[in-house]
Structure formats: structure tokens, C-alpha cells
Backbone bond lengths (Angstrom), bond angles and torsions (degrees), N, CA, C in turn:
res aa  C-N    CA-C-N  psi(-1)  N-CA   C-N-CA  omega(-1)  CA-C   N-CA-C  phi
1 M - - - 1.446 - - 1.538 109.66 -
2 K 1.318 116.97 125.82 1.449 120.65 178.78 1.522 111.92 -75.33
3 Q 1.324 114.41 141.00 1.470 120.40 171.29 1.522 107.04 -100.09
4 I 1.336 116.45 119.01 1.468 120.43 -173.21 1.526 109.18 -124.54
5 L 1.324 115.41 129.32 1.459 121.10 174.78 1.515 109.75 -98.30
6 L 1.337 116.26 131.48 1.472 122.00 -179.00 1.521 107.60 -120.46
7 L 1.342 117.15 108.65 1.456 121.68 -179.39 1.526 109.75 -108.08
8 E 1.312 116.95 107.30 1.457 123.76 -178.82 1.520 108.06 -156.83
9 D 1.350 116.80 129.51 1.463 118.78 -174.34 1.518 114.22 -85.82
10 L 1.325 119.13 -23.08 1.457 120.86 -178.40 1.542 109.33 -86.30
11 P 1.341 118.48 118.79 1.461 121.78 -174.20 1.539 113.97 -55.99
12 E 1.359 117.10 -42.57 1.462 117.95 -175.79 1.532 111.87 -69.58
13 I 1.344 116.18 -35.21 1.487 119.20 176.80 1.523 109.25 -72.18
14 R 1.314 118.07 -39.04 1.461 121.63 178.60 1.526 110.35 -60.11
15 A 1.348 116.88 -42.86 1.464 120.46 179.02 1.537 110.85 -65.25
16 W 1.337 114.63 -40.50 1.470 119.82 178.48 1.535 111.66 -62.51
17 L 1.327 115.74 -43.36 1.470 119.55 179.82 1.523 111.21 -68.99
18 R 1.317 116.60 -36.61 1.465 120.10 178.51 1.541 109.98 -61.06
19 T 1.319 116.73 -46.20 1.467 120.12 178.66 1.514 110.54 -61.35
20 L 1.326 116.51 -42.94 1.457 120.33 179.63 1.516 111.85 -62.30
21 V 1.335 116.62 -45.59 1.462 122.03 -178.37 1.535 110.82 -61.92
22 L 1.330 116.01 -42.30 1.477 119.13 -178.64 1.522 111.79 -70.10
23 Q 1.325 116.96 -23.84 1.457 119.28 174.07 1.532 111.14 -72.50
24 V 1.319 115.71 -37.61 1.463 120.35 -179.98 1.526 111.12 -77.83
25 F 1.325 116.67 -39.64 1.465 122.19 -178.49 1.527 109.70 -124.06
26 P 1.334 117.76 75.38 1.476 121.31 -176.74 1.537 111.49 -58.80
27 G 1.318 114.92 141.83 1.455 120.68 176.78 1.512 114.27 80.72
28 S 1.307 118.08 3.07 1.464 120.84 179.84 1.531 110.97 -71.59
29 N 1.328 115.38 154.78 1.455 120.26 173.13 1.545 107.29 -97.15
30 V 1.330 115.18 112.80 1.460 120.54 -177.38 1.529 109.82 -101.03
31 V 1.329 115.19 119.35 1.459 122.19 177.76 1.516 108.58 -100.65
32 E 1.327 117.97 122.68 1.461 121.25 -174.41 1.522 111.22 -102.33
33 A 1.332 114.25 146.77 1.468 120.96 174.98 1.521 108.15 -145.17
34 A 1.340 116.01 146.30 1.458 120.55 -179.02 1.529 112.11 -110.86
35 R 1.346 115.93 -7.09 1.450 120.57 -178.39 1.523 110.58 -139.06
36 V 1.328 115.33 155.90 1.450 119.84 179.25 1.513 111.35 -59.62
37 H 1.334 116.42 -42.95 1.465 120.26 -179.35 1.512 111.47 -57.06
38 D 1.331 117.68 -46.17 1.459 121.43 -179.55 1.541 110.86 -64.84
39 A 1.329 115.82 -41.31 1.459 119.51 -179.36 1.511 111.18 -63.48
40 L 1.340 117.56 -40.87 1.468 121.61 179.36 1.519 110.71 -63.93
41 Q 1.325 117.34 -35.64 1.462 120.27 175.53 1.523 111.70 -64.39
42 H 1.330 116.09 -41.18 1.465 119.52 176.74 1.522 111.23 -63.86
43 V 1.338 116.69 -39.89 1.465 120.71 179.95 1.515 111.02 -62.25
44 S 1.324 117.12 -36.11 1.463 120.02 179.66 1.529 112.94 -74.92
45 A 1.341 116.78 -15.44 1.461 119.97 -175.76 1.515 114.42 -109.83
46 T 1.335 117.77 -19.62 1.471 121.28 -171.72 1.515 109.79 -134.97
47 N 1.330 116.21 140.58 1.459 121.43 173.69 1.537 109.02 -89.92
48 F 1.310 115.88 119.43 1.448 120.50 -175.93 1.546 111.69 -103.54
49 D 1.327 114.53 149.91 1.455 121.62 172.39 1.528 111.10 -89.66
50 L 1.334 114.79 -35.49 1.455 120.46 -174.00 1.531 108.64 -147.82
51 A 1.330 115.74 144.52 1.464 121.06 174.86 1.526 109.10 -133.63
52 L 1.320 116.45 129.43 1.451 122.48 172.54 1.519 106.40 -102.58
53 V 1.318 116.96 118.48 1.462 121.28 -167.51 1.525 111.96 -125.55
54 D 1.337 115.14 122.51 1.460 119.61 170.84 1.533 107.62 -81.57
55 L 1.326 116.98 159.47 1.463 120.21 -176.45 1.512 113.85 -97.75
56 G 1.341 117.32 -44.72 1.436 121.04 -176.49 1.517 112.22 -90.66
57 L 1.328 116.95 94.09 1.461 122.24 -178.89 1.527 110.01 -108.27
58 P 1.338 119.02 160.67 1.472 120.92 -177.59 1.516 113.57 -59.17
59 D 1.345 118.02 -29.87 1.471 120.43 -175.99 1.508 112.57 -112.66
60 G 1.340 117.57 20.06 1.468 118.02 176.69 1.493 113.05 142.09
61 S 1.325 115.17 -165.27 1.466 121.41 -177.44 1.526 112.23 -97.58
62 G 1.326 116.15 140.81 1.449 120.44 176.47 1.508 112.92 -65.38
63 V 1.330 117.30 -12.35 1.485 120.65 176.50 1.532 110.18 -57.01
64 R 1.336 116.93 -33.07 1.466 119.82 178.63 1.519 111.57 -61.29
65 V 1.326 116.19 -37.18 1.462 120.91 178.74 1.533 111.26 -71.28
66 V 1.330 115.91 -40.85 1.476 120.70 176.42 1.534 109.13 -57.46
67 Q 1.333 116.09 -46.83 1.452 119.88 -177.85 1.524 111.83 -67.60
68 A 1.326 116.87 -37.45 1.471 120.42 179.18 1.539 110.36 -64.86
69 L 1.313 116.20 -39.16 1.472 119.52 176.93 1.532 110.94 -66.18
70 R 1.322 116.02 -42.87 1.464 119.42 179.31 1.523 110.68 -60.36
71 D 1.328 116.96 -41.00 1.464 121.07 -175.70 1.519 111.87 -74.91
72 S 1.335 117.66 -40.25 1.465 120.62 -172.25 1.514 113.77 -102.39
73 Q 1.348 117.50 -22.89 1.460 121.30 -179.07 1.532 109.46 -138.24
74 P 1.332 117.38 73.42 1.458 120.29 -174.25 1.518 115.23 -60.41
75 D 1.317 117.48 -20.34 1.463 120.65 178.28 1.508 112.74 -81.95
76 A 1.328 118.14 -14.28 1.462 121.15 178.96 1.528 108.76 -75.03
77 Q 1.323 116.41 141.60 1.458 121.99 -179.44 1.530 108.90 -107.07
78 S 1.327 115.81 117.63 1.452 121.75 179.65 1.518 110.37 -96.95
79 V 1.315 116.49 126.66 1.454 121.92 178.15 1.531 108.35 -121.01
80 V 1.342 115.78 119.38 1.455 120.06 178.06 1.525 108.59 -76.62
81 V 1.321 116.34 133.74 1.466 122.26 175.02 1.528 106.64 -127.00
82 T 1.317 116.16 108.87 1.464 120.61 -166.69 1.505 111.89 -149.21
83 I 1.338 116.04 172.77 1.465 121.13 172.11 1.517 110.91 -95.62
84 H 1.320 117.99 -10.10 1.466 122.83 -172.56 1.543 110.61 -86.44
85 D 1.341 115.49 122.48 1.453 119.38 -179.51 1.527 112.17 -120.15
86 D 1.336 116.77 20.89 1.472 120.35 -177.00 1.543 110.01 -97.90
87 D 1.338 114.48 162.74 1.463 121.19 -177.71 1.528 111.94 -60.29
88 D 1.322 117.51 -35.14 1.461 120.76 -176.00 1.538 112.43 -65.62
89 H 1.297 117.02 -22.89 1.463 121.10 175.60 1.526 111.95 -98.93
90 L 1.335 115.93 -41.15 1.462 121.12 -175.49 1.535 113.63 -61.57
91 F 1.318 116.35 -57.06 1.467 118.96 -170.59 1.531 114.11 -71.58
92 P 1.354 120.59 -36.12 1.446 118.28 172.68 1.544 112.63 -61.02
93 A 1.331 116.56 -36.76 1.479 119.20 178.17 1.506 111.33 -66.15
94 L 1.344 116.85 -43.53 1.476 120.57 179.23 1.516 110.06 -65.68
95 Q 1.306 117.70 -41.75 1.474 121.26 179.93 1.521 111.36 -65.83
96 A 1.342 116.90 -29.53 1.463 120.46 178.49 1.529 111.93 -75.60
97 G 1.347 117.15 -13.91 1.446 119.97 176.53 1.507 115.63 120.13
98 A 1.330 117.76 12.16 1.476 119.75 179.03 1.528 110.07 -62.91
99 Y 1.317 115.42 132.92 1.470 122.43 179.42 1.515 111.47 -82.65
100 G 1.325 116.03 -25.55 1.467 120.82 -179.03 1.501 110.55 -153.32
101 Y 1.354 116.01 169.00 1.449 121.02 -177.89 1.528 107.46 -148.47
102 L 1.330 115.51 112.37 1.457 120.88 -176.67 1.536 110.82 -120.82
103 L 1.308 114.87 145.52 1.465 120.81 178.96 1.523 110.54 -99.31
104 K 1.315 115.92 134.10 1.460 121.51 -178.18 1.510 113.41 -63.41
105 E 1.332 117.16 -22.38 1.452 121.06 -176.94 1.533 112.64 -71.62
106 Q 1.329 116.75 -12.98 1.480 119.65 179.85 1.524 109.97 -66.90
107 P 1.329 117.52 150.76 1.457 120.28 174.39 1.532 111.14 -60.73
108 R 1.313 114.98 149.50 1.465 121.83 -178.41 1.538 111.85 -51.77
109 E 1.326 116.18 -43.14 1.467 119.86 -176.84 1.517 111.02 -63.29
110 Q 1.332 117.45 -37.71 1.452 120.04 179.50 1.531 111.35 -69.43
111 L 1.323 116.17 -40.39 1.466 119.42 176.15 1.513 111.66 -59.58
112 M 1.324 116.59 -44.30 1.438 121.38 178.69 1.522 111.02 -61.81
113 E 1.304 115.98 -42.66 1.495 120.60 179.66 1.528 110.64 -61.96
114 H 1.329 116.55 -42.75 1.468 119.57 178.03 1.517 111.44 -61.35
115 L 1.332 117.74 -43.09 1.453 121.35 -178.97 1.514 111.42 -68.35
116 Q 1.326 117.62 -35.04 1.451 121.22 178.39 1.520 112.31 -63.43
117 R 1.338 115.60 -30.71 1.473 120.11 -178.50 1.525 113.38 -71.48
118 I 1.322 117.16 -13.72 1.466 120.51 178.15 1.519 110.26 -57.41
119 S 1.317 116.92 -42.71 1.469 120.62 -178.43 1.508 112.54 -66.58
120 Q 1.336 116.81 -15.39 1.472 121.87 178.40 1.533 110.98 -98.02
121 G 1.310 116.24 8.89 1.461 120.66 177.46 1.502 114.51 80.08
122 E 1.330 117.64 17.94 1.460 120.76 -178.26 1.513 110.69 -107.76
123 P 1.333 117.45 118.82 1.459 120.19 -179.98 1.549 111.16 -62.34
124 P 1.329 118.30 132.17 1.458 120.37 -179.85 1.516 112.36 -77.75
125 L 1.320 116.29 117.70 1.471 122.24 178.68 1.510 109.71 -135.19
126 S 1.331 115.58 128.79 1.459 119.61 174.18 1.532 109.02 -62.76
127 P 1.327 118.99 145.53 1.480 120.69 -175.84 1.524 113.96 -54.48
128 S 1.337 118.43 -41.21 1.461 119.78 -179.31 1.517 111.07 -67.74
129 I 1.334 116.59 -30.18 1.468 120.66 177.93 1.518 110.28 -71.63
130 A 1.317 116.93 -41.07 1.461 120.76 177.76 1.522 110.01 -61.73
131 R 1.346 116.71 -42.01 1.463 119.59 178.80 1.525 112.06 -64.53
132 R 1.341 115.52 -38.56 1.471 119.22 178.79 1.542 110.32 -63.81
133 M 1.317 116.44 -41.44 1.465 120.54 179.70 1.526 110.47 -65.36
134 I 1.328 117.13 -42.47 1.473 120.59 178.82 1.507 110.39 -59.85
135 S 1.329 116.69 -45.99 1.455 121.11 -179.18 1.529 110.83 -62.21
136 Y 1.307 115.65 -43.08 1.459 119.72 -178.71 1.522 112.13 -63.11
137 F 1.331 115.91 -50.24 1.465 119.01 -175.87 1.527 111.05 -72.59
138 S 1.316 117.33 -31.64 1.457 119.04 174.74 1.523 110.93 -63.95
139 A 1.344 116.54 -40.84 1.455 121.63 178.55 1.529 110.04 -65.32
140 Q 1.322 116.26 -40.59 1.459 120.05 178.29 1.505 112.05 -63.93
141 A 1.343 115.24 -41.07 1.461 119.49 -179.29 1.527 111.79 -68.03
142 A 1.333 116.72 -26.69 1.475 120.37 -178.87 1.516 111.85 -78.01
143 K 1.329 118.82 -16.10 1.451 121.23 -179.62 1.520 111.18 -72.10
144 P 1.322 118.76 134.32 1.459 120.58 178.16 1.513 111.14 -66.69
145 L 1.304 116.36 139.16 1.455 121.55 178.75 1.522 109.86 -96.94
146 P 1.337 117.07 137.21 1.465 119.01 -179.33 1.504 112.76 -66.05
147 Y 1.315 116.30 -24.54 1.471 119.62 -179.04 1.513 108.86 -142.67
148 Q 1.307 117.32 130.25 1.450 121.71 -178.96 1.537 109.17 -112.13
149 P 1.314 117.87 95.97 1.469 119.30 -179.79 1.518 111.71 -69.52
150 E 1.302 115.46 164.36 1.452 119.55 176.86 1.520 110.48 -62.01
151 P 1.358 117.96 145.80 1.474 120.48 -175.66 1.514 113.41 -52.65
152 D 1.352 118.30 -39.19 1.459 118.04 -175.55 1.527 113.06 -76.13
153 T 1.356 117.70 -3.82 1.459 119.24 177.37 1.520 112.54 -103.88
154 L 1.334 117.08 -3.58 1.468 120.24 -177.45 1.499 111.11 -66.50
155 V 1.319 118.04 -47.35 1.448 122.43 179.11 1.511 108.69 -128.17
156 P 1.346 118.14 95.67 1.452 122.71 -174.15 1.527 111.71 -58.02
157 N 1.335 115.51 141.34 1.461 122.79 172.21 1.526 112.66 62.73
158 V 1.310 118.83 21.90 1.454 121.45 177.27 1.517 108.74 -116.88
159 S 1.311 116.89 126.45 1.464 121.77 179.16 1.515 109.09 -127.76
160 L 1.324 116.07 107.60 1.466 121.00 178.13 1.509 109.47 -103.48
161 T 1.333 115.96 140.54 1.451 119.94 173.84 1.523 109.19 -71.59
162 E 1.335 115.83 166.23 1.464 119.72 179.84 1.517 110.65 -61.29
163 R 1.336 117.25 -39.23 1.457 120.61 178.29 1.531 110.84 -63.76
164 E 1.342 116.21 -43.04 1.465 119.64 178.91 1.532 111.39 -62.75
165 R 1.327 116.82 -35.31 1.463 120.58 177.61 1.542 109.66 -66.96
166 E 1.329 117.08 -38.79 1.474 120.55 178.02 1.507 110.65 -63.21
167 V 1.336 116.55 -42.92 1.460 121.15 179.62 1.528 110.68 -66.41
168 L 1.347 115.73 -45.19 1.464 120.49 -179.46 1.520 111.98 -59.40
169 L 1.329 117.52 -42.59 1.444 120.62 179.55 1.510 111.28 -59.84
170 R 1.319 116.77 -41.43 1.465 120.26 -177.88 1.523 111.28 -73.83
171 V 1.332 116.84 -34.48 1.475 119.61 174.65 1.524 109.36 -61.86
172 A 1.327 115.22 -44.89 1.466 120.80 -178.55 1.537 111.84 -63.68
173 K 1.344 116.79 -30.29 1.452 120.09 179.62 1.527 112.99 -82.61
174 G 1.351 116.63 -3.89 1.447 119.60 174.26 1.506 116.36 96.37
175 F 1.329 117.00 8.00 1.466 118.08 178.55 1.522 110.65 -72.48
176 T 1.327 117.75 146.46 1.455 121.66 178.70 1.541 108.35 -79.16
177 L 1.328 116.19 165.71 1.458 120.22 -179.46 1.536 111.94 -58.75
178 P 1.349 119.41 -45.96 1.458 118.71 177.36 1.528 112.40 -60.88
179 E 1.316 118.33 -38.93 1.457 120.46 179.09 1.523 111.20 -64.08
180 I 1.334 116.77 -40.88 1.458 120.02 177.97 1.520 110.15 -65.56
181 G 1.343 116.35 -38.38 1.453 120.50 177.85 1.507 112.25 -59.44
182 V 1.347 116.12 -43.49 1.485 119.82 178.94 1.513 109.71 -65.15
183 Q 1.333 117.31 -43.09 1.471 120.08 -177.77 1.538 112.61 -64.28
184 L 1.330 116.49 -34.38 1.464 120.80 -177.74 1.517 113.86 -103.79
185 S 1.359 116.18 5.66 1.469 121.71 -179.97 1.524 112.26 56.63
186 L 1.352 114.69 44.56 1.455 121.72 178.43 1.523 109.12 -129.93
187 S 1.313 117.55 158.56 1.464 120.38 179.26 1.524 110.72 -74.59
188 R 1.323 115.28 158.81 1.459 121.33 178.45 1.526 110.05 -58.91
189 H 1.340 117.60 -38.51 1.466 121.25 -178.13 1.531 110.11 -67.49
190 T 1.319 116.76 -37.63 1.474 118.94 177.71 1.493 110.54 -65.25
191 I 1.350 117.14 -42.24 1.456 120.89 177.75 1.528 110.64 -62.25
192 A 1.338 116.91 -41.24 1.461 120.95 179.08 1.531 110.54 -60.33
193 D 1.352 117.03 -38.69 1.465 120.91 176.95 1.507 110.82 -64.38
194 Y 1.322 116.13 -42.49 1.468 120.71 177.80 1.541 110.25 -59.52
195 V 1.343 114.79 -46.05 1.469 119.20 -178.45 1.528 110.93 -60.53
196 K 1.320 117.30 -41.77 1.449 121.14 179.06 1.545 110.35 -61.81
197 Q 1.339 115.45 -42.98 1.457 119.88 -179.95 1.534 111.20 -64.33
198 I 1.342 115.08 -42.20 1.454 120.26 -179.32 1.531 110.04 -64.10
199 Y 1.325 116.42 -47.22 1.463 120.09 -179.27 1.526 110.80 -60.11
200 R 1.331 116.19 -39.80 1.466 120.16 179.04 1.510 111.45 -66.43
201 K 1.317 117.20 -44.06 1.462 120.85 -179.66 1.533 111.98 -64.13
202 L 1.334 115.53 -40.24 1.468 120.06 -176.49 1.531 112.17 -87.55
203 N 1.330 115.89 -8.01 1.468 121.67 -178.42 1.541 109.99 58.84
204 V 1.320 115.65 49.24 1.459 120.94 176.89 1.516 108.30 -123.27
205 S 1.333 116.22 164.67 1.465 119.98 -178.48 1.508 113.52 -135.40
206 S 1.334 118.45 7.09 1.448 120.31 -178.96 1.515 110.51 -144.81
207 R 1.328 114.88 161.24 1.470 120.48 178.51 1.527 110.78 -63.51
208 A 1.344 116.87 -34.58 1.464 119.60 179.85 1.522 110.90 -64.43
209 E 1.336 116.64 -44.64 1.458 119.86 179.17 1.515 110.28 -65.64
210 A 1.337 117.42 -37.72 1.453 120.87 177.72 1.525 111.16 -63.07
211 A 1.332 115.86 -38.33 1.467 120.55 178.42 1.522 110.83 -63.86
212 L 1.330 116.70 -40.38 1.467 120.12 177.64 1.534 111.10 -62.89
213 E 1.328 115.27 -41.03 1.487 119.00 179.69 1.540 110.24 -67.87
214 A 1.317 115.84 -36.98 1.491 119.39 177.44 1.518 109.58 -62.61
215 Q 1.330 116.18 -39.38 1.458 119.54 177.78 1.525 110.53 -65.07
216 R 1.330 116.72 -43.67 1.463 121.18 -179.73 1.531 111.32 -63.70
217 L 1.319 115.82 -33.15 1.463 120.56 178.25 1.524 112.41 -77.53
218 G 1.329 116.58 -8.50 1.452 119.20 179.32 1.504 114.72 80.93
219 L 1.347 118.10 16.65 1.470 120.17 -174.47 1.518 111.07 -69.36
220 F 1.350 118.72 -30.13 1.460 119.65 -178.99 1.514 112.02 -69.53
221 R 1.329 116.64 -16.90 1.459 119.56 -178.64 1.501 113.12 -92.40
222 R 1.325 116.30 7.09 1.469 119.91 179.66 1.522 111.16 -66.80
């Protein structure tokens, strides 16, 4: 049985998300909170598998809860569910450890599909968010660096196979697991295994962090 934290201050939206979550993960225990303070208390008392976190709460930002889960429960997956699609909300949430970022404006069926992909090792990202991330990291990769260290010094003690580098580059560019599978003539499950291996080797837990590591490895300059 999954333990799921649901942080949302508006009762009608919280009820809507609870119904949606229980359809995707039947039989789960859903713990609800309407404020950051309450959510942090739940985090200190319960080990969660998944957290759906709104950002704009009456007593602060849900980013605090994302960070608390990352620090105290690294196996828990935090997914932001919000109306905010700007850089000022997106990147702090990803840097705090968010595994995914979904927009409430998406149709219910699409939100459910994104959440279902979590069990397949695919971070849930709304399409517009994925495009924003691609644009950001592509722009960062295009900037000249004042110093170009040797490739083997970019990420110490990390050794990726050529196939893992191919998968990592495509993950960083925002392709979904099925799309990467088609590009590399591999099954979605094989790609998911590669992604898990890559995340473990690089010690990352989100697509944003993976994109940063891909940039550091120089994969965008291929």
C-alpha cells in the first residue's frame, strides 16, 4: 500500500486530486494537508512513497516540503502540482528535489497518465514544462565556458557507458522513455533500466539534475 502525501489548500481541488490519485494508485493511504506546517509534521511522522505538492500555500511555499522530503526521505518522490509555469517557480522546485512538475490546467486524463508513468521510472512533466527545461538547458549549453576541463574531470568517479550517455542526452533533451526507445531501437523497460542506472551513478533524482550532469559531461556539444 502506497503512502501518499497530498498538499493542497483549496478543499475542492484537494478532493479532486485525492480521487484522481486513488484511481491511479488504488488502495493507497492518502494523507492530506492544507498548509506547509501541517505537511512538515506529517513528513516527520510518516514515511511516504509519493507526495503531490502545491507551491502557493497560506503559510509559505511547498518547496519547503519538497526539500524536507528530499533530506529526510530520499526514496520519496515529490511531484509538484501547480498553476505556476514560470522559471521562478519551476527551477527552485526542481533544485529542491522535485521528481516531477505538473500543471493543474492539464486534462484529468493527461494528469493520470503522467502519474501512471512514475511506476515505469519516468518523471512526470507537463509538456510545456519539458519544453521550458529543454530551452533553458540548451541555452546554458550554448554559453561559452571560461574553462574547459578534460572530460574525465568533469564528473569525478563517474563512468558511463556509451549507451548510457546516449540515453542521458535524450533524457536531458526532454524525450519520453518510449520516444528514446524508438530512437535507440530498445524497449521502454530497457530504457527505464538504463535511466535508473544513470541516476544511481550520477547520484541524481530528477530530469533537471540529469540535464545538468549531461551539460557537465559535454553531451550537448556532441
